[in-house]
N, C-alpha and C positions, 0 to 999 in steps of 0.2 A: 556500562550504560544500561544493559538489559536487566540488571538486578535492582535498579533504582526505579522509583515511580516515574512514569514517562512524562516528559515535558509537554507533550501534546494534550494529555488529560491526566493529571496526577491523582485522580481518584482511584486508579488501579494500583495494585501493589507492585507491579513490575511491568516493563514493556513487553516481556514475553507473555504475561497473562493477557494483556490487552490485545496483542496480536493473535494469540490463539482464539480468543473470543471473536475477534474480527473475522478471521478465516471461517469459523463455524457459523456465525450469525449472518454473514454476507453470502454464504453458500448453504442456505438452510436445507436444500434438497440433497446434500451430499454428506457422507461420513468419511473421516480421515483417520488413518492409523497414526500412532504416536511417531513412528519413523517419518511418515509423510509430513506431519506437522513440524517436526524438528527441521526438516529440509526446507520447508516453505518459510518458516519463521526465522531460520538461521541461528538456532541455538542447539545446545547439546541434548541428546536423548534423555539424560537424567533430569535436566531442567524441565523438559516437556512432561516427563513422568510426574514430577512434583506438582506442576501446575494442573495436570489432569486430575490428580488426586483431590486437590482443593476444589476444582470446578465441578467434578462429579459429585462430591460430597455436598456442594451447595445446591445441587439440582439444576444449575444453569446449563449443564452439559449432560447429554445422555451417553451411555456406554454400552456397546454391544461387543461380545466376544465372537470373532470370526476366525476359526482355526486357532493360530497362535497370536493373532492380532487383536489388540484392543482398538475398536473403532469408536471415535468420538463424533458427536453431532450436536447441533443446537437443540436445546429443549424448548420447542416453540409453545409448549403448554405451561411454561413457567409464567407466573403473573407479570413478571417484569420483561418478558421476552420482546414484545413489540417496542417498548420504550428503549430497551437496551440496544436493540438492533439499530434504531434510529440514531442513538448516541454514538455508537461505534461507526456508523456510516459517515457522519459528519466530522468525526475526529480522526480515526485511523483508516476510514474507508476510502479517502481520495486515491490511494495507490491502486485499489481494486477497481474503483469506478473509472478512473482514467485509463487503466489497462483495458477494461471492457469497451469503453467508448472510443478510444483512440487506437486500439490495438489492430483494427482491421483497415486502417487508412491505407489505401493503395499508395505505394511509393515511400511510406514511412518506415525507415530502417531502425530508428531509435526514438523512444519517447521518454523524456525525463521530467520529473517534477523538481522544481527549484524554489528558491525564495523562502519565505517564513515557514511554510509547511514543512519543507525538507529540513530546514534548520531545527525545528522543534522535534521532528522525527528522530533526528540524530542527537537529541538531548540538549541542544542549545536553549538556554532560558530566554524568556521574552514573552510578549503579549500573545494571546491566542491568535492563530492565523485567521485573517478575515477574508482571504481568497486563496486560490490555488493557481500557481504559475506553472505552465507546461511548455516545454521545448520539444518541438517536433523536428527531427533531423532526417532529411531525405532530399533527393534531387528532382523528384517528380510528384510532389504532394499537391493535390488540388486544395486551394485555400478555402473554397466553399465547403468542401467535405470536412476540412479541419474545423471550421467555425461551427458546422452542424454538430460535430462530435463535442465541441466545447459547450454548445447549448444544451445538449442532452446531459452531459456531466453536471453542468450547473443546475439544471432542474432537479437532478437527483440529490445533489449535495446541499443545495440551498445557499450556496455562496458563489461569488463570481469565479469563473474559471477563465484564466487569461492565457490564450495560446500564442506562441511565437514560433516562427519557422526559420531554419537555417539549412542551406545545402551542406554537404559534407565538406566542401572547400571552405565555406564560411565558418563552419564549426571549428575547423583547425587553423583558421587564419588569426594570428595574434593581433592583427590590426582591427579585428571585429571586437568592439569594446565589450558587448554583452557576452559573446562566446568566451573571450579571454577571462572575464570576471567569473563566469560560471565554472571554468576549469579549476578554480581555487575554492569553490564553495560547496556546501553539502548538496548532494543530488540523490534522487531515487530513480533508478532506471527500471521502468515497469515492463520493458520488452526484451531485455537481454540482447539488444542489438539485432534481433531477427524478427521479421514481421510475423505477428500472430502468436509468438511464444510468450503467453501471459499466464500460464498455469503453474509455473514453478516458483521457487523463492525469488524474491525481488532483489536485484542488485542495488546496493547502496554505497554511497561514498560520503564519509564525514569530512569536515573542514580540515582535518589534519592529514588527509591522504595526499 
């Protein structure tokens, strides 16, 4: 899947390229080593190396040598930087935005993106996502805080962000129709099942898992 043009936005040559650019342009004040990017994006180091060569050559990405590490960052001086950052945020950015806005919800043990955005992320063809569906799992989540996080994410992404909530018991209950359905569908877990852990690579599950 990652060697093909991504279903979310097929103007990029590969999903790995799009995700590298997303990490860099949505974290413009940081630089990442190739090893770090490989871990975050979930691809091999040789793949990241090839994408880095192309992106540095295009001047979309800056490169700094720090000891033995090649550190990559977004080139904010590139003429297309601002527009590219906006494009990446609305296409590949939902996992980062949702992680940031929902990641500190008290009582939230897991935050998942599902629906059309998750399906396109996993390569399923179809129309461009018109919204982002979010499942919050926890036994003591304040609904007001959840909807406030949704409003912030929606403002940043420019599309509706639709949150739903389930307790752990409801999430594992086969009689809960939505929970049962989602266990068979593509999901993107932005928190790794632990509150606040949103800096690592994102767990994903395709429809064939």
